MILUM-977005 format. One record per residue (C-alpha): x negated, y negated, z; residue in one letter. Coordinates in Angstrom, 1 decimal. Each point is the difference from the previous one (the first is absolute). Layout:
# MILUM-977005
ATOM     c1     c2     c3 aa
ATOM      X      Y      Z  a
...
This chain:
# MILUM-977005
ATOM     c1     c2     c3 aa
ATOM    7.3  -10.4  -13.6  m
ATOM    0.5    2.0    3.3  p
ATOM   -1.4   -1.3    3.2  r
ATOM   -0.4    2.3    2.9  t
ATOM   -0.9   -0.6    3.5  d
ATOM   -3.1    1.9    1.5  v
ATOM   -2.3   -0.1    2.6  t
ATOM   -3.5    1.4    0.4  f
ATOM   -2.3   -0.1    2.9  p
ATOM   -2.6   -2.2    0.9  s
ATOM   -2.3    0.4    3.0  g
ATOM    2.1    0.9    3.0  t
ATOM    3.1   -1.3   -1.4  g
ATOM    1.9   -0.3   -3.5  s
ATOM    0.4   -2.6   -3.0  c
ATOM    3.4   -0.3   -1.7  a
ATOM    0.2   -0.6   -3.6  a
ATOM    2.0   -0.3   -2.9  w
ATOM   -0.9    2.5   -3.3  l
ATOM    1.0   -1.3   -3.2  y
ATOM    0.3    2.5   -2.5  t
ATOM    0.9   -0.9   -3.8  p
ATOM    2.6    1.1   -1.8  t
ATOM    0.0    2.5   -2.8  v
ATOM    2.2   -0.3   -2.6  s
ATOM    2.0    3.6   -1.8  a
ATOM   -1.8   -1.0   -3.1  e
ATOM   -3.6    0.0    1.6  s
ATOM   -2.2    2.3    1.5  t
ATOM   -1.7   -0.7    3.2  a
ATOM   -3.7   -0.1    0.0  p
ATOM   -1.4    2.9    2.5  a
ATOM   -1.8   -2.7    2.1  t
ATOM    0.2   -3.8    0.3  r
ATOM   -2.4   -2.7    1.6  p
ATOM    1.5   -1.2    3.6  i
ATOM   -0.3   -3.5    1.3  v
ATOM   -0.7   -0.2    3.6  v
ATOM    1.6   -3.6    1.3  m
ATOM    0.0   -1.9    3.3  a
ATOM    0.9   -3.8    1.1  h
ATOM   -2.5   -2.8    1.6  g
ATOM   -0.3   -1.4    3.4  l
ATOM    3.2    1.4    2.0  g
ATOM    1.9    0.4   -3.1  g
ATOM    2.3    3.3   -0.8  v
ATOM    0.9    1.8   -2.9  k
ATOM    3.4   -1.8   -0.2  e
ATOM   -1.6   -3.3   -0.9  e
ATOM    0.4    0.3   -3.6  r
ATOM   -2.6    2.8   -0.4  l
ATOM    2.8    1.7   -1.7  d
ATOM   -0.1   -2.2   -2.7  a
ATOM   -3.4    0.9   -1.0  f
ATOM    0.9    3.7    0.6  a
ATOM    2.5    0.1   -2.0  e
ATOM   -2.0   -1.3   -2.9  r
ATOM   -2.7    2.4    0.3  f
ATOM    2.3    2.4   -0.3  t
ATOM    2.2   -1.2   -2.9  a
ATOM   -3.3    0.5   -1.7  a
ATOM   -0.7    3.6    0.8  g
ATOM   -1.9    0.0    3.6  y
ATOM    1.0    1.7    3.2  l
ATOM   -0.4   -2.9    2.8  c
ATOM   -0.2    1.3    4.0  l
ATOM    0.7   -3.7    1.6  v
ATOM   -0.5    0.5    4.2  f
ATOM    0.3   -1.9    3.2  d
ATOM   -2.8   -0.3    2.3  y
ATOM   -0.1    1.6    3.1  r
ATOM    1.6   -2.8    3.1  h
ATOM    2.1   -1.5   -3.3  f
ATOM    3.3    0.4   -1.6  g
ATOM    1.2    3.5   -0.3  a
ATOM   -2.9    1.5    1.2  s
ATOM   -1.3    1.6    3.8  s
ATOM   -2.4   -2.1    2.4  g
ATOM    0.3   -1.7    3.1  e
ATOM    0.1   -2.8    0.8  p
ATOM    1.6   -1.3   -3.3  r
ATOM   -1.6   -2.3   -2.1  r
ATOM   -3.6    1.1    1.5  l
ATOM   -2.5   -1.3   -3.2  l
ATOM   -2.8    2.0    0.3  d
ATOM   -2.3   -0.1   -2.8  i
ATOM   -1.6    3.1    0.2  g
ATOM    3.4    2.1    0.5  r
ATOM    1.3   -1.8   -3.3  q
ATOM   -3.0    1.5   -1.7  r
ATOM    0.6    3.3    1.2  e
ATOM    3.4   -0.1   -1.1  d
ATOM   -1.2   -0.8   -3.5  w
ATOM   -2.1    3.0    0.2  k
ATOM    3.0    2.2    1.2  a
ATOM    2.3   -1.5   -2.9  a
ATOM   -2.6    1.1   -2.4  v
ATOM   -0.3    2.9    1.4  a
ATOM    3.9    0.8    0.1  h
ATOM    0.4   -1.2   -3.9  a
ATOM   -2.4    2.5   -0.9  r
ATOM    2.1    2.7    1.3  t
ATOM    3.3   -1.5   -1.6  v
ATOM    1.6    2.2   -2.8  d
ATOM   -1.1   -1.0   -3.4  a
ATOM   -2.5   -2.5    0.9  a
ATOM   -3.3    0.4   -1.0  d
ATOM   -2.6    0.0    2.6  p
ATOM   -2.7   -1.4   -2.2  d
ATOM    2.1   -2.9   -1.0  r
ATOM    0.9   -1.8    3.3  v
ATOM    0.3   -3.8   -0.4  v
ATOM   -0.4   -1.8    3.3  v
ATOM    2.0   -3.8   -0.7  w
ATOM    0.0   -2.4    3.4  g
ATOM    1.0   -3.8   -0.1  t
ATOM   -1.5   -2.4    2.5  s
ATOM   -1.6    1.4    3.1  f
ATOM    1.3    3.2   -1.5  g
ATOM   -2.0   -0.9   -3.0  g
ATOM   -3.2    0.0    2.0  g
ATOM    1.2    3.7    1.1  h
ATOM    0.1    1.3   -3.3  a
ATOM   -3.4   -1.0   -0.8  i
ATOM   -1.3    1.6    2.9  v
ATOM    1.7    3.2   -0.7  t
ATOM   -1.1    0.0   -3.2  a
ATOM   -3.5   -0.3    1.0  a
ATOM    0.3    2.6    2.5  d
ATOM    1.5    2.5   -2.4  d
ATOM   -1.9    0.9   -3.3  p
ATOM    3.0    1.7   -1.3  r
ATOM    2.1   -3.0   -0.1  i
ATOM    0.7   -0.5   -3.9  a
ATOM    1.0   -3.9    0.4  a
ATOM    0.6   -2.6    2.2  a
ATOM    2.0   -3.2    0.3  i
ATOM   -0.7   -3.0    2.3  a
ATOM    2.7   -2.7   -0.5  q
ATOM   -0.8   -3.2    1.6  c
ATOM   -2.2    1.9    2.5  p
ATOM   -1.4   -1.0    3.3  f
ATOM   -3.8    0.7   -0.4  t
ATOM   -1.7   -2.4    2.5  d
ATOM    1.1   -0.2    3.6  g
ATOM   -2.7   -3.2    0.5  l
ATOM    1.7   -1.8   -3.0  a
ATOM    3.3    0.6    1.0  s
ATOM   -0.6   -1.0    3.7  s
ATOM   -1.6   -2.9   -0.9  t
ATOM    3.0   -0.9   -2.4  a
ATOM    2.4   -0.2    3.2  v
ATOM    0.2   -3.6    1.6  p
ATOM   -2.5   -0.2    3.1  p
ATOM    2.8   -0.8    2.3  l
ATOM    2.2    3.0   -0.9  t
ATOM   -3.2    2.2    0.2  s
ATOM   -0.4   -0.9    3.6  l
ATOM    3.5    0.9    1.0  k
ATOM   -0.1    3.2   -2.1  l
ATOM   -3.6    0.6    2.2  t
ATOM    1.9   -0.5    2.9  a
ATOM    2.9    2.2   -0.2  r
ATOM   -2.2    2.5   -1.8  a
ATOM   -2.4    0.0    3.5  l
ATOM    3.2    0.8    2.0  a
ATOM    1.3    2.5   -1.9  d
ATOM   -3.4    2.0   -0.3  a
ATOM   -0.3   -0.6    3.7  l
ATOM    3.7    0.9    0.7  g
ATOM   -0.2    3.3   -1.8  s
ATOM   -3.1    1.3    2.2  r
ATOM    2.8   -1.0    2.7  l
ATOM    2.8    2.3   -1.4  g
ATOM    2.0   -3.1   -0.6  r
ATOM    2.1   -0.6   -3.3  a
ATOM   -1.6   -1.9   -2.9  p
ATOM   -0.3   -3.7   -0.2  v
ATOM    1.7   -0.5   -3.6  m
ATOM   -0.9   -2.6   -2.6  v
ATOM    2.1   -0.8   -3.2  p
ATOM   -1.5    1.2   -3.3  t
ATOM    0.8   -3.5   -1.3  y
ATOM    1.4   -3.1    0.5  g
ATOM    0.4   -3.6   -0.8  e
ATOM   -3.1   -2.4    0.4  p
ATOM   -1.2   -0.8    3.4  g
ATOM    1.8    3.1    1.1  s
ATOM   -1.9    2.7    1.9  t
ATOM    0.1    3.0   -2.4  a
ATOM   -2.6    1.8   -2.2  l
ATOM    1.4   -1.7   -3.2  m
ATOM    0.8   -3.6    0.0  t
ATOM   -0.6   -1.5   -3.6  a
ATOM    2.7   -2.3   -1.5  p
ATOM    1.0    2.7   -2.3  d
ATOM    0.0    3.3    2.4  v
ATOM    4.0   -0.6    1.5  v
ATOM    1.4   -0.2   -3.6  a
ATOM   -2.3    2.7   -1.2  g
ATOM    0.6    2.4    2.5  m
ATOM    4.0   -0.5   -0.2  a
ATOM   -0.1    0.8   -3.7  r
ATOM   -1.1    3.5    1.2  l
ATOM    2.4    0.6    2.6  l
ATOM    3.1    2.0   -1.0  p
ATOM    3.0   -1.3    0.7  p
ATOM    1.5    0.8    3.6  g
ATOM   -3.2    2.0    0.3  a
ATOM   -1.3    0.5    3.9  d
ATOM   -3.6   -0.6   -0.7  c
ATOM   -1.4   -1.4    3.3  p
ATOM   -3.2   -2.0   -0.9  k
ATOM   -2.6    0.0    2.8  d
ATOM   -2.8    1.9    0.8  v
ATOM   -2.0    1.0    3.3  a
ATOM   -2.1   -3.4    0.5  a
ATOM   -3.5    2.1    0.4  r
ATOM    0.0    0.3   -3.4  f
ATOM   -1.6   -3.4   -0.7  a
ATOM   -2.7    0.9    2.1  l
ATOM   -0.9    2.9   -2.8  d
ATOM    0.9   -1.7   -3.4  i
ATOM   -3.0   -2.6    0.2  i
ATOM   -2.4    3.2    0.1  r
ATOM    1.6    2.1   -2.8  d
ATOM   -1.7   -0.5   -3.6  f
ATOM    1.8    2.5   -2.1  p
ATOM   -1.5   -1.6   -2.9  g
ATOM   -3.3    1.3    0.4  r
ATOM    1.2    3.7   -0.9  q
ATOM    0.7   -1.3   -3.5  a
ATOM   -3.6    0.9   -1.2  k
ATOM    0.7    3.6    1.1  n
ATOM    3.1    0.6   -1.9  v
ATOM   -0.7    2.5   -2.6  a
ATOM    3.3   -0.2   -1.9  c
ATOM    1.5   -2.9   -2.3  p
ATOM    1.3   -2.7    2.2  i
ATOM    2.1   -2.9   -0.4  f
ATOM    0.1   -2.9    1.8  f
ATOM    3.1   -2.7    0.0  a
ATOM   -1.6   -3.2    1.0  v
ATOM    2.0   -3.1    1.1  c
ATOM   -1.5   -2.7   -0.9  e
ATOM    1.7   -2.6    2.3  r
ATOM    0.3    2.9    2.8  d
ATOM    1.0   -1.7    3.2  s
ATOM   -1.0    2.9    2.4  v
ATOM   -2.5    2.2   -1.7  a
ATOM   -2.6   -2.4   -1.7  p
ATOM   -1.0    0.8   -3.5  p
ATOM   -3.5   -0.7   -0.2  r
ATOM   -1.2    3.0    2.4  p
ATOM    2.1    2.6   -1.9  t
ATOM   -1.1   -1.3   -3.4  q
ATOM   -3.6    0.3    1.2  k
ATOM    0.4    3.5    1.5  y
ATOM    2.0    1.2   -3.3  a
ATOM   -3.0   -1.5   -2.5  r
ATOM   -2.9    2.0    2.0  r
ATOM   -1.4    3.0   -1.4  p
ATOM    2.2    3.2    0.8  r
ATOM   -1.1    3.8    0.7  a
ATOM    1.3    1.4   -3.4  r
ATOM   -2.0   -1.7   -2.3  s
ATOM   -2.5   -2.1    2.1  g
ATOM    0.6   -2.8   -2.5  s
ATOM   -0.7   -3.7    0.6  t
ATOM    2.5   -1.1   -2.3  t
ATOM    2.8   -2.6    1.6  p
ATOM    3.9    1.1   -0.4  a
ATOM    1.0   -1.6   -3.1  t
ATOM    4.0    1.0   -0.2  s
ATOM    1.6   -3.4    1.3  t
ATOM    2.9   -1.5   -0.3  s
ATOM    2.2   -3.1    0.9  t
ATOM    3.7    1.1    0.2  s
ATOM    1.5    3.0    1.4  a
ATOM    1.1    0.5   -3.8  r
ATOM   -3.3    0.0   -2.2  t
ATOM   -3.2    1.8   -0.2  s
ATOM   -3.1   -0.3   -1.8  s
ATOM    0.2    2.1   -3.4  a
ATOM   -3.5    0.0   -1.1  t
ATOM   -2.1    0.8    3.5  s
ATOM   -1.1    3.6   -0.4  p
ATOM    1.1    0.4    3.6  t
ATOM    3.6   -1.4   -0.5  s
ATOM    3.3    1.9    1.0  w
ATOM    2.6    0.2   -2.7  t
ATOM    2.5    0.4    2.2  s
ATOM    2.1   -2.5    2.5  s
ATOM   -3.2   -0.7    2.5  p
ATOM    1.6   -0.1    3.5  a
ATOM    1.7    2.8   -0.1  t
ATOM   -1.1    2.9   -2.7  c
ATOM   -3.8    1.9    0.2  p
ATOM   -1.9    0.0   -3.1  p
ATOM    1.4    2.0   -2.9  p
ATOM   -3.6    1.3   -0.6  e
ATOM   -3.2    0.6    2.1  h
ATOM   -1.8   -2.8   -0.7  t
ATOM   -3.3   -1.5    1.9  p
ATOM   -0.3   -3.1    1.9  g
ATOM    1.8   -1.8    2.6  t
ATOM    3.0   -1.8   -1.6  p
ATOM    1.2   -3.3    2.4  v
ATOM    3.2   -1.5   -0.7  f
ATOM    0.4   -3.6    1.2  r
ATOM    3.7   -1.0    0.6  g
ATOM    1.4   -3.2    1.1  r
ATOM    0.8    0.7    3.9  n
ATOM    1.6    3.0    1.9  r
ATOM    3.2   -1.1    0.0  h
ATOM    0.6    0.0   -4.2  a
ATOM    2.9    1.9   -1.3  p
ATOM   -0.6    3.6   -1.0  l
ATOM   -1.6    0.7   -3.3  p
ATOM    1.9    2.0   -3.0  p
ATOM    0.4    3.4    0.2  p
ATOM   -3.0    2.5   -1.0  c
ATOM    0.3    0.6   -4.1  p
ATOM    1.6    3.0   -1.1  a
ATOM   -3.5    0.9   -1.9  t
ATOM   -2.1    0.4    3.3  t
ATOM   -1.2    3.6   -0.3  s
ATOM    0.7    2.2    2.8  l
ATOM   -2.5    2.7   -1.3  a
ATOM   -3.3   -1.7    1.0  t
ATOM    1.0   -3.1    2.0  p
ATOM   -2.7   -0.4    2.1  c
Protein backbone atom coordinates (compact mmCIF):
# COMPACT_ATOMS: atom_id res chain seq x y z
CA UNK A 1 0.00 0.00 0.00
CA UNK A 2 1.64 3.26 -1.12
CA UNK A 3 2.32 5.95 1.48
CA UNK A 4 3.06 9.51 0.40
CA UNK A 5 4.33 12.46 2.43
CA UNK A 6 2.00 15.43 2.02
CA UNK A 7 1.40 18.81 3.65
CA UNK A 8 -1.67 21.00 3.91
CA UNK A 9 -2.21 24.54 5.21
CA UNK A 10 -3.59 25.20 8.66
CA UNK A 11 -3.87 28.66 10.14
CA UNK A 12 -0.67 30.54 9.39
CA UNK A 13 1.37 27.33 9.09
CA UNK A 14 1.11 23.81 7.70
CA UNK A 15 0.62 20.26 8.87
CA UNK A 16 2.71 17.32 7.69
CA UNK A 17 0.87 14.09 6.95
CA UNK A 18 1.03 10.63 5.45
CA UNK A 19 -1.48 9.74 2.75
CA UNK A 20 -2.14 6.01 2.46
CA UNK A 21 -3.63 4.69 -0.77
CA UNK A 22 -4.99 1.14 -1.18
CA UNK A 23 -3.20 -1.09 -3.65
CA UNK A 24 -5.36 -2.24 -6.55
CA UNK A 25 -4.45 -5.53 -8.16
CA UNK A 26 -4.25 -5.90 -11.92
CA UNK A 27 -7.29 -8.19 -11.85
CA UNK A 28 -9.55 -5.77 -9.98
CA UNK A 29 -11.12 -2.44 -10.82
CA UNK A 30 -10.65 0.46 -8.44
CA UNK A 31 -13.82 2.27 -7.35
CA UNK A 32 -14.25 5.82 -8.62
CA UNK A 33 -14.13 7.17 -5.07
CA UNK A 34 -13.32 5.78 -1.65
CA UNK A 35 -14.02 6.79 1.94
CA UNK A 36 -11.08 8.49 3.63
CA UNK A 37 -10.11 8.27 7.31
CA UNK A 38 -8.50 11.32 8.93
CA UNK A 39 -6.32 10.31 11.87
CA UNK A 40 -4.24 12.04 14.55
CA UNK A 41 -2.63 11.18 17.85
CA UNK A 42 -3.20 12.11 21.46
CA UNK A 43 -1.38 14.24 24.02
CA UNK A 44 2.02 15.18 22.62
CA UNK A 45 1.91 12.27 20.16
CA UNK A 46 3.14 12.17 16.57
CA UNK A 47 2.16 9.95 13.68
CA UNK A 48 5.25 7.73 14.01
CA UNK A 49 3.93 6.44 17.34
CA UNK A 50 2.02 3.46 15.92
CA UNK A 51 -0.62 5.34 13.93
CA UNK A 52 0.84 3.63 10.88
CA UNK A 53 -0.37 0.28 12.25
CA UNK A 54 -3.97 1.47 12.31
CA UNK A 55 -3.70 3.25 8.95
CA UNK A 56 -2.32 0.14 7.30
CA UNK A 57 -5.30 -1.91 8.45
CA UNK A 58 -7.78 0.66 7.26
CA UNK A 59 -5.98 0.82 3.92
CA UNK A 60 -5.94 -2.96 3.61
CA UNK A 61 -9.75 -2.81 3.85
CA UNK A 62 -9.88 -0.30 1.00
CA UNK A 63 -9.93 3.05 2.77
CA UNK A 64 -7.75 6.05 2.02
CA UNK A 65 -6.04 7.39 5.16
CA UNK A 66 -4.67 10.83 5.99
CA UNK A 67 -2.51 10.67 9.13
CA UNK A 68 -1.27 14.07 10.30
CA UNK A 69 0.85 15.80 12.92
CA UNK A 70 -0.45 18.83 14.76
CA UNK A 71 1.30 22.14 14.27
CA UNK A 72 4.22 22.54 16.71
CA UNK A 73 4.75 18.75 16.68
CA UNK A 74 6.54 16.20 14.54
CA UNK A 75 7.20 17.26 10.96
CA UNK A 76 4.61 20.06 11.02
CA UNK A 77 5.46 23.75 11.23
CA UNK A 78 5.06 25.93 14.29
CA UNK A 79 7.18 27.69 16.88
CA UNK A 80 7.77 27.22 19.74
CA UNK A 81 8.07 23.49 19.36
CA UNK A 82 5.71 21.24 21.27
CA UNK A 83 3.25 23.98 22.16
CA UNK A 84 0.01 22.13 22.85
CA UNK A 85 -2.75 24.61 22.09
CA UNK A 86 -6.20 23.02 22.17
CA UNK A 87 -7.78 25.58 19.86
CA UNK A 88 -5.01 25.29 17.28
CA UNK A 89 -5.16 21.51 17.31
CA UNK A 90 -8.88 21.63 16.55
CA UNK A 91 -8.15 24.06 13.73
CA UNK A 92 -5.70 21.44 12.44
CA UNK A 93 -8.45 18.81 12.49
CA UNK A 94 -10.73 21.05 10.44
CA UNK A 95 -7.91 21.78 8.01
CA UNK A 96 -7.14 18.06 7.69
CA UNK A 97 -10.77 17.24 6.93
CA UNK A 98 -10.90 20.03 4.34
CA UNK A 99 -7.74 18.68 2.71
CA UNK A 100 -9.04 15.10 2.80
CA UNK A 101 -12.04 16.17 0.76
CA UNK A 102 -9.71 17.32 -2.02
CA UNK A 103 -7.63 14.11 -2.22
CA UNK A 104 -7.83 12.31 -5.55
CA UNK A 105 -10.31 9.41 -5.42
CA UNK A 106 -11.62 10.47 -1.99
CA UNK A 107 -15.36 10.81 -1.58
CA UNK A 108 -15.82 14.20 0.13
CA UNK A 109 -19.05 12.98 1.72
CA UNK A 110 -17.48 9.86 3.24
CA UNK A 111 -14.86 11.35 5.54
CA UNK A 112 -14.30 9.47 8.80
CA UNK A 113 -12.47 11.05 11.77
CA UNK A 114 -10.42 8.78 14.04
CA UNK A 115 -8.68 10.06 17.15
CA UNK A 116 -7.06 8.37 20.11
CA UNK A 117 -6.76 9.63 23.70
CA UNK A 118 -6.57 13.45 23.60
CA UNK A 119 -7.15 13.19 19.84
CA UNK A 120 -10.31 11.23 20.57
CA UNK A 121 -11.76 14.34 22.16
CA UNK A 122 -10.77 16.36 19.09
CA UNK A 123 -12.53 13.80 16.86
CA UNK A 124 -15.75 14.21 18.84
CA UNK A 125 -15.66 18.01 18.53
CA UNK A 126 -14.74 17.85 14.84
CA UNK A 127 -17.68 15.57 14.10
CA UNK A 128 -20.01 17.80 16.13
CA UNK A 129 -18.91 20.90 14.22
CA UNK A 130 -19.11 19.37 10.73
CA UNK A 131 -22.41 17.72 9.76
CA UNK A 132 -20.81 16.34 6.58
CA UNK A 133 -18.59 13.97 8.57
CA UNK A 134 -19.76 10.43 7.74
CA UNK A 135 -18.55 8.65 10.88
CA UNK A 136 -16.34 9.19 13.92
CA UNK A 137 -14.20 6.89 16.05
CA UNK A 138 -12.98 8.00 19.49
CA UNK A 139 -10.51 5.51 20.94
CA UNK A 140 -9.99 5.75 24.73
CA UNK A 141 -10.96 9.40 24.34
CA UNK A 142 -10.25 12.33 26.63
CA UNK A 143 -13.72 13.73 27.27
CA UNK A 144 -13.69 15.53 30.61
CA UNK A 145 -10.89 17.84 31.74
CA UNK A 146 -12.01 17.98 35.35
CA UNK A 147 -12.19 14.20 35.67
CA UNK A 148 -8.76 13.77 34.09
CA UNK A 149 -7.24 16.51 36.25
CA UNK A 150 -8.60 15.09 39.49
CA UNK A 151 -7.07 11.72 38.57
CA UNK A 152 -3.64 13.36 38.97
CA UNK A 153 -2.16 13.05 42.51
CA UNK A 154 -2.56 16.35 44.45
CA UNK A 155 1.18 16.97 44.93
CA UNK A 156 1.86 16.35 41.26
CA UNK A 157 -1.00 18.68 40.37
CA UNK A 158 0.50 21.45 42.51
CA UNK A 159 3.89 21.05 40.84
CA UNK A 160 2.32 21.09 37.39
CA UNK A 161 0.35 24.23 38.23
CA UNK A 162 3.52 26.00 39.38
CA UNK A 163 5.30 25.17 36.13
CA UNK A 164 2.25 26.10 34.09
CA UNK A 165 1.99 29.51 35.73
CA UNK A 166 5.71 30.12 35.22
CA UNK A 167 5.38 29.18 31.55
CA UNK A 168 2.28 31.31 31.00
CA UNK A 169 3.94 34.34 32.60
CA UNK A 170 7.18 33.74 30.73
CA UNK A 171 5.35 33.56 27.40
CA UNK A 172 3.99 37.07 28.00
CA UNK A 173 7.53 38.27 28.63
CA UNK A 174 8.92 36.64 25.49
CA UNK A 175 10.80 33.90 27.31
CA UNK A 176 11.38 30.34 26.11
CA UNK A 177 8.72 27.84 27.19
CA UNK A 178 8.94 26.03 30.50
CA UNK A 179 8.53 22.40 29.52
CA UNK A 180 6.94 19.50 31.35
CA UNK A 181 7.17 15.79 30.44
CA UNK A 182 4.00 14.28 29.02
CA UNK A 183 4.56 11.15 31.09
CA UNK A 184 6.77 9.84 33.88
CA UNK A 185 7.05 7.49 36.82
CA UNK A 186 4.58 7.80 39.72
CA UNK A 187 5.56 10.78 41.88
CA UNK A 188 7.35 12.60 39.08
CA UNK A 189 6.26 15.99 37.75
CA UNK A 190 4.60 14.98 34.50
CA UNK A 191 1.16 15.16 32.91
CA UNK A 192 0.63 11.40 33.12
CA UNK A 193 2.13 9.46 36.05
CA UNK A 194 -0.05 6.39 36.49
CA UNK A 195 1.87 3.15 37.18
CA UNK A 196 1.24 1.71 33.71
CA UNK A 197 2.06 4.85 31.70
CA UNK A 198 5.83 4.50 31.19
CA UNK A 199 5.62 0.90 29.96
CA UNK A 200 2.63 1.69 27.80
CA UNK A 201 4.22 4.71 26.15
CA UNK A 202 7.42 2.77 25.51
CA UNK A 203 5.40 0.36 23.37
CA UNK A 204 4.35 3.22 21.11
CA UNK A 205 7.83 4.56 20.44
CA UNK A 206 9.47 2.98 17.37
CA UNK A 207 13.07 1.80 17.82
CA UNK A 208 15.56 4.60 17.32
CA UNK A 209 12.87 7.26 16.94
CA UNK A 210 13.59 10.80 18.13
CA UNK A 211 10.24 11.80 19.62
CA UNK A 212 10.67 14.36 22.43
CA UNK A 213 8.03 13.74 25.06
CA UNK A 214 7.51 17.11 26.69
CA UNK A 215 5.18 20.04 26.05
CA UNK A 216 4.93 23.68 27.10
CA UNK A 217 3.65 23.56 30.68
CA UNK A 218 0.94 26.22 30.17
CA UNK A 219 -1.23 23.43 28.75
CA UNK A 220 -1.92 22.27 32.32
CA UNK A 221 -3.98 25.45 32.85
CA UNK A 222 -6.19 24.69 29.87
CA UNK A 223 -6.95 20.99 30.14
CA UNK A 224 -9.03 21.29 33.31
CA UNK A 225 -11.43 23.63 31.45
CA UNK A 226 -11.88 21.44 28.38
CA UNK A 227 -14.89 19.12 28.06
CA UNK A 228 -15.03 17.71 24.51
CA UNK A 229 -17.41 14.96 25.61
CA UNK A 230 -20.15 17.54 26.02
CA UNK A 231 -20.18 17.92 22.23
CA UNK A 232 -21.07 14.25 21.70
CA UNK A 233 -24.77 15.13 21.82
CA UNK A 234 -24.25 17.36 18.77
CA UNK A 235 -22.69 14.64 16.61
CA UNK A 236 -25.09 13.78 13.81
CA UNK A 237 -23.16 10.89 12.24
CA UNK A 238 -22.58 7.40 13.67
CA UNK A 239 -19.87 7.62 16.34
CA UNK A 240 -17.97 4.79 17.97
CA UNK A 241 -16.50 5.11 21.47
CA UNK A 242 -13.78 2.60 22.39
CA UNK A 243 -13.76 2.98 26.18
CA UNK A 244 -11.07 1.43 28.37
CA UNK A 245 -12.64 0.16 31.59
CA UNK A 246 -9.41 0.58 33.56
CA UNK A 247 -8.14 3.75 31.89
CA UNK A 248 -5.64 5.41 34.22
CA UNK A 249 -5.51 8.64 32.19
CA UNK A 250 -8.99 9.32 30.78
CA UNK A 251 -11.55 8.09 33.36
CA UNK A 252 -14.16 5.94 31.59
CA UNK A 253 -17.30 6.97 33.48
CA UNK A 254 -17.58 10.48 32.01
CA UNK A 255 -17.07 9.08 28.51
CA UNK A 256 -19.79 6.48 29.01
CA UNK A 257 -22.10 9.20 30.32
CA UNK A 258 -21.49 11.43 27.31
CA UNK A 259 -21.82 8.51 24.88
CA UNK A 260 -25.24 7.54 26.22
CA UNK A 261 -26.84 10.97 26.07
CA UNK A 262 -29.45 11.66 23.37
CA UNK A 263 -27.81 12.86 20.17
CA UNK A 264 -28.69 15.37 17.50
CA UNK A 265 -29.40 12.90 14.69
CA UNK A 266 -32.17 10.87 16.27
CA UNK A 267 -32.97 12.49 19.61
CA UNK A 268 -33.22 8.98 21.04
CA UNK A 269 -32.80 8.48 24.78
CA UNK A 270 -31.79 4.84 24.30
CA UNK A 271 -28.34 4.19 25.80
CA UNK A 272 -25.57 2.73 23.73
CA UNK A 273 -25.87 -1.04 23.65
CA UNK A 274 -22.94 -2.44 21.71
CA UNK A 275 -20.38 -3.52 24.29
CA UNK A 276 -17.46 -5.88 24.66
CA UNK A 277 -14.95 -6.89 27.29
CA UNK A 278 -11.95 -7.57 25.08
CA UNK A 279 -10.45 -6.26 21.87
CA UNK A 280 -11.36 -9.44 20.02
CA UNK A 281 -15.11 -9.78 20.50
CA UNK A 282 -18.21 -7.65 19.96
CA UNK A 283 -21.91 -8.02 20.50
CA UNK A 284 -23.54 -10.00 17.71
CA UNK A 285 -27.10 -9.44 18.90
CA UNK A 286 -27.38 -5.71 19.47
CA UNK A 287 -28.96 -3.76 16.60
CA UNK A 288 -26.19 -1.17 16.92
CA UNK A 289 -23.24 -3.55 17.08
CA UNK A 290 -20.49 -3.44 14.48
CA UNK A 291 -19.49 -6.61 12.71
CA UNK A 292 -15.91 -5.50 12.09
CA UNK A 293 -12.98 -5.10 14.45
CA UNK A 294 -14.22 -2.30 16.72
CA UNK A 295 -11.01 -0.38 17.36
CA UNK A 296 -10.02 -0.11 13.72
CA UNK A 297 -12.97 -0.32 11.32
CA UNK A 298 -15.97 1.93 10.75
CA UNK A 299 -19.33 0.15 10.61
CA UNK A 300 -20.05 -1.63 7.31
CA UNK A 301 -23.53 -0.10 7.20
CA UNK A 302 -25.16 3.12 8.33
CA UNK A 303 -26.77 1.98 11.60
CA UNK A 304 -28.44 4.04 14.33
CA UNK A 305 -27.20 4.45 17.85
CA UNK A 306 -23.87 5.13 19.50
CA UNK A 307 -21.89 1.91 19.97
CA UNK A 308 -19.58 1.76 22.97
CA UNK A 309 -16.70 -0.68 23.06
CA UNK A 310 -15.35 -1.33 26.54
CA UNK A 311 -11.80 -2.63 26.35
CA UNK A 312 -9.60 -3.55 29.29
CA UNK A 313 -6.91 -0.87 29.18
CA UNK A 314 -5.36 1.61 26.80
CA UNK A 315 -2.17 -0.42 26.38
CA UNK A 316 -3.81 -3.64 25.15
CA UNK A 317 -2.50 -5.24 21.93
CA UNK A 318 -3.88 -4.08 18.61
CA UNK A 319 -7.06 -5.88 17.54
CA UNK A 320 -7.08 -8.27 14.59
CA UNK A 321 -7.18 -6.90 11.02
CA UNK A 322 -10.47 -5.82 9.48
CA UNK A 323 -12.41 -8.70 7.94
CA UNK A 324 -12.34 -9.01 4.20
CA UNK A 325 -16.12 -8.70 4.14
CA UNK A 326 -16.17 -5.06 5.26
CA UNK A 327 -18.33 -3.16 2.78
CA UNK A 328 -16.76 -0.18 1.05
CA UNK A 329 -19.85 0.72 -0.90
CA UNK A 330 -21.71 2.07 2.14
CA UNK A 331 -19.19 1.99 5.02
CA UNK A 332 -20.73 4.85 6.94
